[in-house]
C-alpha positions as CSV (number, residue, x, y, z in Angstrom):
1,M,28.9,158.0,138.8
2,P,25.7,156.0,139.4
3,A,24.3,157.3,136.1
4,K,27.3,156.0,134.2
5,Q,27.0,152.6,135.9
6,G,23.3,152.5,134.8
7,N,24.3,153.2,131.2
8,R,26.7,150.4,131.2
9,M,24.1,148.0,132.5
10,D,21.6,149.1,129.9
11,S,23.9,148.7,127.0
12,K,23.4,145.6,124.9
13,P,26.4,143.3,124.2
14,K,27.6,143.3,120.6
15,I,27.0,140.1,118.7
16,Q,30.3,138.6,117.5
17,L,30.1,137.8,113.8
18,L,31.8,134.7,112.4
19,K,34.6,135.3,109.9
20,Q,33.2,134.5,106.5
21,K,36.1,135.3,104.2
22,R,39.2,133.8,105.7
23,S,42.1,134.2,103.2
24,F,44.1,131.1,102.6
25,L,46.9,133.0,101.0
26,Q,47.1,135.3,104.0
27,Y,47.1,132.3,106.3
28,I,50.1,130.7,104.4
29,L,52.1,133.9,104.2
30,L,51.6,135.0,107.9
31,S,52.3,131.4,109.1
32,V,55.7,131.5,107.3
33,V,56.6,135.0,108.5
34,T,55.6,134.2,112.1
35,C,57.3,130.8,112.2
36,S,53.8,129.0,112.5
37,L,52.5,131.2,115.3
38,Y,49.9,132.6,113.1
39,H,48.9,129.0,112.1
40,Y,47.9,128.2,115.7
41,W,46.0,131.5,116.1
42,F,44.2,130.9,112.8
43,M,43.2,127.4,113.8
44,D,42.1,128.4,117.3
45,S,39.8,131.1,115.8
46,L,38.5,128.7,113.2
47,V,37.7,126.0,115.8
48,K,35.6,128.5,117.8
49,D,33.6,129.2,114.7
50,V,33.2,125.5,113.8
51,N,31.9,124.9,117.4
52,A,29.3,127.6,116.9
53,I,28.3,126.5,113.4
54,C,28.1,122.8,114.3
55,K,26.7,123.1,117.8
56,K,23.7,121.0,117.0
57,D,25.9,117.9,116.6
58,G,26.5,117.9,120.4
59,Q,30.3,118.0,120.1
60,D,32.7,120.6,121.3
61,T,36.2,120.5,119.7
62,V,38.9,121.7,122.1
63,G,41.0,124.7,121.3
64,V,44.6,124.8,120.1
65,G,46.1,125.1,123.6
66,R,44.5,121.8,124.8
67,M,45.2,120.2,121.5
68,I,49.0,120.9,121.9
69,G,48.9,119.5,125.4
70,F,47.2,116.3,124.4
71,S,49.5,116.0,121.4
72,I,52.5,116.1,123.6
73,L,51.0,113.3,125.8
74,T,50.2,111.2,122.7
75,F,53.5,111.8,120.9
76,G,51.8,114.0,118.2
77,V,49.0,111.6,117.4
78,Y,46.2,113.7,118.9
79,Q,46.8,116.6,116.5
80,Y,45.7,114.5,113.6
81,L,42.6,113.2,115.4
82,W,41.8,116.7,116.3
83,L,42.1,117.9,112.7
84,A,40.0,115.0,111.5
85,E,37.3,115.8,113.9
86,I,37.0,119.4,112.7
87,V,37.0,118.4,109.0
88,D,34.3,115.8,109.6
89,R,32.1,118.2,111.7
90,V,32.2,120.6,108.8
91,Y,31.4,117.9,106.3
92,D,28.5,116.5,108.4
93,S,26.9,120.0,108.6
94,A,26.5,120.3,104.8
95,D,22.9,119.1,104.8
96,E,21.8,121.2,107.7
97,Y,23.0,124.4,106.0
98,D,22.2,123.2,102.4
99,V,25.7,123.9,101.1
100,E,28.1,121.7,99.1
101,I,31.1,120.6,101.2
102,R,33.9,119.0,99.1
103,Q,35.8,116.8,101.5
104,D,35.7,114.8,104.7
105,S,38.6,113.8,106.8
106,E,39.4,110.8,104.7
107,S,39.8,112.8,101.5
108,F,41.6,115.5,103.4
109,F,44.3,113.1,104.5
110,I,44.4,111.3,101.2
111,W,45.6,114.7,99.7
112,M,48.3,115.0,102.3
113,I,49.5,111.4,101.9
114,L,49.4,110.9,98.1
115,V,50.7,114.4,97.2
116,P,53.4,115.3,99.8
117,F,53.8,118.9,100.7
118,I,51.5,120.3,98.0
119,G,48.7,118.1,99.1
120,Y,48.6,119.8,102.4
121,F,48.0,123.2,100.8
122,I,45.3,121.8,98.5
123,A,43.5,120.1,101.4
124,M,43.7,123.1,103.6
125,H,42.5,125.5,100.9
126,R,39.5,123.3,100.3
127,F,38.8,123.1,104.0
128,V,39.1,126.9,104.6
129,S,36.7,127.5,101.7
130,D,34.2,125.0,103.1
131,V,34.3,126.8,106.5
132,N,33.8,130.1,104.8
133,Q,30.7,128.8,103.1
134,L,29.2,127.5,106.3
135,A,30.0,130.7,108.2
136,A,28.2,132.8,105.6
137,E,25.1,130.6,105.7
138,Y,25.2,130.5,109.5
139,E,25.2,134.3,109.7
140,K,22.3,134.5,107.3
141,R,20.2,132.2,109.5
142,R,21.4,133.7,112.8
143,H,20.4,137.2,111.8
144,F,16.9,136.1,110.7
145,V,14.8,139.2,110.4
146,K,11.7,138.9,112.6
147,C,8.4,139.7,111.0
148,T,7.2,143.2,112.0
149,S,3.6,142.6,110.9
150,P,1.1,143.2,113.6
151,I,-0.5,139.8,112.8
152,T,-1.0,137.8,116.0
153,Q,-2.9,134.7,117.0
154,R,-5.8,136.8,118.3
155,S,-6.1,138.7,115.1
156,L,-6.2,135.7,112.8
157,S,-9.6,135.5,111.1
158,S,-11.7,132.4,110.5
159,G,-11.9,130.4,107.2
160,R,-9.4,128.0,105.6
161,G,-6.9,128.6,102.9
162,T,-5.6,126.3,100.2
163,L,-2.2,125.7,98.6
164,I,-2.9,124.5,95.0
165,G,-0.2,122.9,93.0
166,L,-0.1,124.5,89.5
167,V,3.2,123.2,88.0
168,G,5.7,120.6,89.1
169,S,5.6,117.4,91.2
170,L,2.5,118.5,93.1
171,A,0.5,119.9,90.1
172,G,-3.2,119.4,90.7
173,Q,-2.9,118.7,94.4
174,T,-4.6,120.8,97.0
175,I,-3.5,121.3,100.6
176,E,-5.9,122.9,103.1
177,L,-4.6,125.2,105.8
178,K,-6.2,126.4,109.0
179,P,-5.7,130.0,110.2
180,G,-2.4,130.2,112.0
181,Q,-1.1,126.9,110.4
182,R,2.4,127.0,109.0
183,I,3.9,124.5,106.6
184,K,7.4,123.8,105.4
185,I,7.9,123.2,101.7
186,G,11.1,121.4,100.6
187,R,12.7,118.3,99.3
188,S,13.6,116.7,102.7
189,A,11.1,114.2,103.9
190,A,12.6,114.4,107.4
191,E,12.3,118.2,107.7
192,A,9.5,119.5,105.3
193,S,5.8,118.9,105.6
194,V,5.2,119.4,101.9
195,I,7.7,117.4,99.8
196,V,8.7,118.7,96.4
197,N,11.0,116.4,94.4
198,S,13.5,118.6,92.5
199,E,17.3,119.2,92.6
200,K,16.7,122.9,92.6
201,I,14.6,122.8,95.8
202,S,16.4,123.1,99.1
203,R,15.9,120.7,102.0
204,V,13.5,123.3,103.6
205,H,12.8,125.8,100.7
206,C,10.3,128.1,102.4
207,L,7.8,128.5,105.2
208,V,4.1,129.3,104.3
209,Q,1.7,130.5,107.1
210,Y,-2.0,131.1,106.5
211,N,-3.3,134.0,108.5
212,G,-7.0,133.9,107.6
213,N,-9.4,135.3,105.1
214,Q,-8.6,138.9,105.5
215,L,-4.9,138.6,106.3
216,G,-3.6,136.4,103.5
217,Y,-0.3,134.6,104.0
218,T,3.2,135.0,105.3
219,V,6.0,133.4,103.2
220,T,9.6,133.1,104.3
221,D,12.3,132.1,101.8
222,L,15.0,129.8,103.4
223,S,16.5,128.5,100.1
224,R,19.6,128.9,98.0
225,N,17.7,129.4,94.7
226,G,14.9,131.7,95.8
227,V,11.2,132.2,96.0
228,V,9.2,134.3,93.6
229,V,5.8,135.7,94.4
230,N,3.7,137.1,91.5
231,G,6.9,137.6,89.4
232,K,9.0,139.2,92.1
233,R,11.6,137.5,94.2
234,I,11.2,138.0,98.0
235,L,14.1,138.7,100.4
236,Y,15.9,135.8,102.0
237,S,14.8,135.0,105.6
238,V,12.4,137.9,105.7
239,P,8.8,137.0,106.5
240,T,6.8,138.6,103.7
241,Y,3.1,139.3,103.5
242,V,1.5,137.7,100.5
243,P,-2.2,138.3,99.6
244,S,-4.5,135.5,98.7
245,E,-4.7,134.5,95.0
246,S,-1.0,135.0,94.7
247,V,1.2,132.6,92.7
248,L,4.3,131.2,94.5
249,S,7.2,130.0,92.3
250,L,10.1,128.0,93.7
251,A,13.7,128.2,92.4
252,D,13.7,128.0,88.6
253,G,9.9,128.1,88.3
254,A,9.5,124.3,87.7
255,N,7.3,124.2,90.8
256,K,4.5,126.7,91.3
257,F,1.6,127.0,93.7
258,Q,-1.4,129.3,94.1
259,L,-2.4,130.6,97.5
260,T,-6.1,131.0,97.9
């Protein structure tokens, strides 16, 4: 008996994945068949995922149970405020996850008001699709693969590296890097340390860390359109060893750098 208890304590809890492919058609059919019971279960599950995805905004949307209670107290008004809050939180997270969200609460309710009955289905379909996009991107980032390279701060060698712009908005410019220094390359002035002005470049496109003369670089792709090193695209979110003298190509190749 004690041994079994020990095994239970040693076991690691499973990570609950967000649902990335919610079916709108299934939602409609099951809501009709169950007289809207499935609708409430569906929305409660969706709200939990939105709270996880949008946790950085500091808000916490209540679940369906409390929503129903508040709606009764406000003669049905609260349910619309609740829905508007969810839609806006999804819309406001578009930049953080670098995805295209099609509607905010205003456009959501415009569909419902201007196109009675059918407008609700159009607005909900767009909303569910938006949440699916965010959930997929959230899972990619949450399950970030940690670098297994034995490189540590103690093993970093001396000497400086350079990031040289070959093609694009930073062509001809040189950025010097100290051993252990990491920079963010992207188009967002608020988030990236090296700004590349291009529509194909993500807000934070990639991370580049210089490890020293003998250890080269570690490059991590965080973009939608990819990072190519010496003609080969590296894996998304996986820190990848890159030797010195390599050529780094971002997205469609309109911006290239040499790592020396």
